[in-house]
C-alpha positions in Angstrom: 8.2 -23.2 13.7 10.5 -22.2 12.1 14.2 -20.0 11.9 14.0 -16.8 9.8 17.4 -15.9 7.9 18.1 -12.8 7.6 21.3 -13.0 5.3 22.5 -15.7 6.9 22.1 -15.1 10.9 18.8 -16.1 12.6 16.7 -13.8 14.0 13.6 -15.5 15.6 11.5 -18.6 14.9 7.7 -17.9 13.2 4.8 -19.6 11.8 3.6 -17.2 9.6 4.7 -13.7 7.8 2.2 -11.0 7.0 3.1 -9.3 4.2 2.4 -5.4 2.9 1.4 -5.1 -1.3 2.7 -1.6 -2.5 6.1 -0.9 -2.3 6.5 -4.3 -0.4 5.5 -7.0 -2.9 4.3 -4.8 -5.8 6.4 -2.8 -7.9 3.3 -0.4 -7.9 4.9 3.7 -8.3 4.3 3.9 -11.8 0.5 2.9 -11.5 0.0 5.2 -8.4 1.7 7.8 -10.1 -0.8 7.6 -12.7 -3.5 7.7 -10.6 -2.7 10.7 -8.6 -1.9 12.4 -12.1 -5.6 11.3 -13.4 -7.1 12.8 -10.1 -5.9 15.9 -10.4 -6.2 15.8 -13.8 -10.0 15.4 -13.5 -10.0 17.6 -10.4 -8.6 20.5 -13.1 -11.9 19.7 -15.3 -14.6 20.7 -12.6 -12.5 23.7 -11.6 -12.5 24.6 -15.2 -16.2 23.9 -15.6 -16.5 26.0 -12.9 -14.5 29.3 -14.5 -12.1 28.7 -11.7 -8.9 31.2 -12.2 -5.9 30.2 -13.2 -4.4 31.1 -9.8 -6.8 29.1 -8.3 -5.9 26.3 -10.8 -2.2 26.2 -10.2 -3.2 26.2 -6.2 -5.4 23.3 -6.5 -2.5 21.6 -8.6 0.0 22.4 -6.0 -1.8 21.3 -3.4 -3.4 18.1 -4.8 0.1 17.3 -5.6 1.9 17.7 -1.6 -1.7 15.8 -0.6 -1.2 12.9 -3.1 3.0 12.7 -1.9 3.7 13.5 -5.4 7.9 14.5 -6.1 9.9 15.5 -9.1 11.6 11.8 -8.5 8.4 10.0 -8.3 5.9 9.3 -5.4 7.0 9.8 -1.9 6.4 6.6 0.1 5.2 8.5 2.8 2.8 10.4 1.1 -1.0 9.3 0.9 -0.8 7.5 -2.7 1.7 4.8 -1.5 0.2 4.3 2.4 -3.4 5.3 2.4 -6.7 3.6 1.1 -9.0 5.0 -1.5 -11.0 6.5 1.0 -8.7 8.2 3.2 -7.4 9.9 -0.3 -11.1 10.6 -0.9 -11.3 12.5 2.1 -8.2 14.0 1.6 -9.0 15.4 -1.8 -12.2 16.9 -0.4 -10.4 18.6 2.4 -8.2 20.4 -0.3 -11.4 21.1 -2.2 -12.7 23.0 1.3 -9.3 25.5 1.6 -10.1 26.3 -1.9 -13.7 27.2 -1.2 -16.5 24.2 -1.1 -18.2 23.7 1.1 -18.5 19.9 2.5 -21.2 18.5 1.0 -19.9 19.8 -2.4 -16.5 18.6 -1.9 -17.7 14.9 -1.1 -20.0 14.7 -4.1 -16.8 16.6 -6.7 -14.1 14.4 -4.9 -16.5 11.2 -5.4 -16.9 12.7 -9.5 -13.1 13.0 -9.7 -12.3 10.0 -8.1 -14.6 7.5 -10.6 -13.8 9.7 -13.9 -10.0 8.8 -12.8 -11.3 5.2 -12.7 -12.4 4.9 -15.5 -9.8 6.3 -17.4 -7.0 4.9 -15.2 -8.8 1.2 -15.6 -8.6 1.7 -19.5 -5.0 2.0 -19.3 -4.6 -0.4 -17.0 -5.9 -2.9 -19.9 -3.0 -1.8 -21.7 -0.4 -3.7 -19.3 -0.1 -5.3 -16.5 0.0 -3.0 -13.0 1.9 -3.5 -10.2 4.2 -6.2 -11.2 6.4 -8.3 -8.4 9.2 -6.6 -7.2 12.9 -8.6 -7.6 12.6 -11.7 -5.5 9.5 -12.0 -4.4 7.9 -15.2 -6.4 11.4 -16.9 -5.3 10.1 -15.9 -1.6 6.5 -17.0 -1.4 7.9 -20.3 -3.1 10.4 -20.7 -0.6 7.8 -19.6 2.2 5.5 -22.1 1.1 7.9 -24.9 0.4 8.7 -24.5 4.2 5.7 -25.5 5.5 5.2 -21.0 6.4 1.8 -19.5 6.6 1.5 -16.6 4.7 -1.1 -13.7 5.3 -1.4 -10.4 3.2 -2.5 -6.9 4.9 -3.2 -3.8 2.6 -5.5 -0.9 2.0 -5.8 -2.1 -1.3 -9.5 -3.2 -2.1 -10.7 -6.5 -2.2 -11.1 -6.3 -5.9 -7.4 -4.5 -6.1 -6.3 -7.1 -3.6 -7.5 -10.1 -5.9 -6.6 -8.2 -9.1 -3.1 -8.1 -8.0 -2.7 -12.0 -6.7 -4.4 -13.5 -10.3 -2.3 -11.2 -12.8 0.8 -12.4 -10.6 -0.2 -15.4 -10.6 0.6 -16.1 -6.5 -2.9 -16.3 -5.1 -2.1 -20.0 -4.3 0.6 -18.2 -2.2 -1.6 -16.2 0.4 -3.8 -18.4 2.8 -5.7 -15.3 3.8 -5.6 -11.3 3.2 -7.2 -8.4 4.8 -8.1 -5.3 3.0 -9.1 -2.0 3.5 -12.5 -2.9 3.4 -12.0 -5.0 6.7 -13.0 -3.7 10.0 -10.8 -2.2 11.7 -8.3 -1.2 8.2 -4.9 -0.9 9.1 -2.7 0.7 10.6 -5.2 -0.3 13.5 -3.0 -3.1 15.4 -6.6 -5.1 15.6 -5.9 -5.3 11.6 -3.2 -7.4 12.2 -4.9 -9.5 15.1 -7.9 -10.5 12.9 -5.9 -11.5 10.0 -3.8 -14.0 12.7 -7.3 -15.0 13.5 -8.2 -15.8 10.3 -4.7 -17.6 9.2 -5.4 -19.5 13.4 -1.6 -17.9 14.6 -0.8 -15.8 17.5 1.0 -12.5 16.2 4.3 -13.3 18.6 4.2 -16.5 15.9 4.3 -14.1 13.0 6.9 -11.7 10.9 5.6 -8.6 9.2 7.6 -7.0 6.2 6.5 -3.8 5.8 7.5 -0.6 4.0 6.1 2.1 5.8 6.2 3.4 9.4 2.6 3.1 10.3 2.8 -0.8 9.4 6.0 -1.3 11.0 4.3 0.1 14.5 1.3 -1.4 14.0 3.1 -4.6 13.9 4.4 -3.2 16.9 1.5 -2.6 18.9 0.0 -6.1 17.7 2.4 -7.8 19.5 4.5 -9.3 16.4 7.7 -11.1 16.8 9.8 -10.1 14.4 9.0 -6.4 12.2 10.9 -5.8 9.3 11.5 -3.1 7.3 11.5 -3.1 3.2 13.4 -0.5 1.5 13.4 -1.1 -2.6 10.0 -0.8 -3.0 10.6 3.0 -4.4 12.6 5.1 -6.5 12.6 7.2 -3.4 14.0 4.9 -0.6 11.6 4.8 2.9 13.2 6.6 5.7 12.0 3.9 8.6 12.5 3.8 12.2 9.5 1.7 13.7 11.5 -1.8 12.1 13.4 -4.2 14.3 15.3 -5.5 10.8 15.9 -3.8 7.3 15.9 -5.7 4.3 17.1 -4.6 1.1 16.7 -7.2 -1.4 14.2 -10.7 -0.8 17.2 -12.9 -1.5 18.0 -11.5 1.8 15.6 -14.0 4.3 15.7 -17.4 4.5 13.3 -20.4 6.6 14.8 -22.7 7.5 
């Protein structure tokens, strides 16, 4: 077991650390805002093709913006784009379409069409630059964890492809022993997701720390029996309001392994 220090003070002993991705390891806000706006853009095109009134199009834009968590400051760290999986965002989009008069089968079909069209545009734009770059101090922390013999796992609501792309583009695949994605069963924030990842890592949750930026992740960790639950606050333009943590981290340099 290794001793985890937070701002120089010991907070417990662990064998592994489980990490969220978006807003914890990576600066994902610009990317997610872009994806949200592309989905809204494609949804408006669908309504335009169906000759919807300007009032209805304005209502669609407003409802989707609220649903995705878009704000004048950027992205709400508690909104669906920041926290939820693609599938959950698709369901919420279809729900908005239902509120505006679509049947559920039609709404699901339209939501899939909207997401697929937005993906094409997003992939083109993403090819022009590296999205989801590491937050300050993350690389040093990962290197430090590895040098001190700590096992590191990743638990995210991104797809396996998205996780692989993030790790590969940032050259940190060698630091992550295993990952749990939105396609694993069950996905987070079910506490069984933590237990599933721990089983892969061959450790017990009570031998772990979990670091995340959302109360849903922190609550999940507590319910799974994780020993040390740490909330990270500096991954978004608007800091998340967290209540389920044992301790808060404001910068990755604040934690060390001894």
